[in-house]
C-alpha positions, 0 to 999 in steps of 0.5 A, a space after each residue: 074162468 078168473 083173471 088169475 087163471 087166464 094169466 097163467 094160461 097165457 104165460 104157458 102158451 107163449 112159445 119159447 121162440 118168441 123170447 129169442 125172436 125178441 132178442 137182437 141177433 149178434 153181429 157177425 165177426 168177419 173172419 180173416 182169410 189168408 190167400 194160399 198159393 195154389 199148390 203146384 200140380 206134378 206137371 208144374 214141378 216137372 217143368 220147374 226142375 227142367 228150367 233148372 237143369 237148362 239154366 245150369 247147362 246154359 253158358 255163362 254170360 260173356 261178361 262173366 267169363 271175360 272177367 274170370 279170363 282176365 283174372 287167370 291172366 293176371 295171376 299168370 302174368 304175376 307168376 311169370 314176372 317173379 322169375 326173370 332176373 332184374 336187369 340194370 341198364 345203366 350197369 350194362 352201359 358202363 364198362 366194368 372197372 378193372 380190379 387193382 393188381 396186387 402189390 408185389 411181395 418182396 423177394 430176394 434179389 428184387 428192390 426193397 419196397 418203399 415206406 414211410 411210417 410213424 415210429 416210437 417218439 413221434 417221428 416218421 421213418 422212410 426207406 430213404 432215410 437209410 440210402 446208401 447203408 445196409 438195413 435190417 427189418 425185423 417184423 414181430 407179431 405183437 409188442 410186449 409178448 414173450 417171443 417179441 420181447 426176446 427178439 427185440 431185446 437180442 437186437 438191442 444187445 448187438 445194436 453196436 455190432 450192427 453199427 460196426 457193420 454199417 447196418 441199421 436195424 428197425 422193428 415193425 409191428 401193427 401196434 399203435 405208436 403208444 403201444 410201441 413206446 410203452 414196449 420200448 420203455 418197459 424193456 429199455 429197447 435202443 431199436 426204433 419201432 415202427 407202427 404199421 397199423 394199416 398193414 401197408 409195409 407188412 403186406 408189401 414185405 410179405 409179413 402179413 398173411 394166414 396163421 393157425 394156432 390151436 387148429 384156428 386159422 387167422 390173419 396176422 403177422 408172420 415173424 419175418 426178417 429182411 436184410 437190405 444191401 446198401 444198393 437197396 436191393 433185398 439180400 436176405 429174407 427169413 420167414 417163420 423166424 424162430 427167436 432163439 440165435 436168430 439176431 446173431 445169425 442175421 448179424 453174421 449175414 450183415 457182416 458178409 454182405 458187401 454191396 
């Protein structure tokens, strides 16, 4: 047998496993394994449900119950506190101050209420300035209005006649002194005009009260005339005066008045 033949036969006779055994085996890769919780058995599930039911039925801890009771009590006390009225101890100790009695309104036969008020020209006028003589007071709503102007002009026209009867005449309204002066100068009035802005004299003589016009009620001056005798007492009162012929009527009453 030749050398070539031997080489071929030797190659063929070698088994395949020799080649694989000659190779180095590959290192095995580590396999990651995660530990899984063991599945609950049916008995474990039943026990878990039973423990939850017992926990629900069991009473809550004492601390939690006490906290809720305090919160509910606080809410109830808050609601109850808003109902009672506030009391003022200092006010209860102090005696109630009596209300002042309203001033008496002038009446016929009564004593004429005293006064001292500013007049046109800057001077002041008082009831005592006319002591011992008769006095006419005519109260008019507003200076330089149609009715008030006619009334003031009528008394000015009869001024000398009143003087002969021993009677002085004064006009009174709530207008300012400046407004009274303008009224006097515009119509050449010879009657002193008194300014009673605080309504003191108007109220004392009953010439301030509720009025109505065009369905509206309001407080204002009620056209009024008062005749005072030489003795200081009220002889006659005209209320809700109508201007036409009024001054002549007052003059006639002043002439008849002896006291």
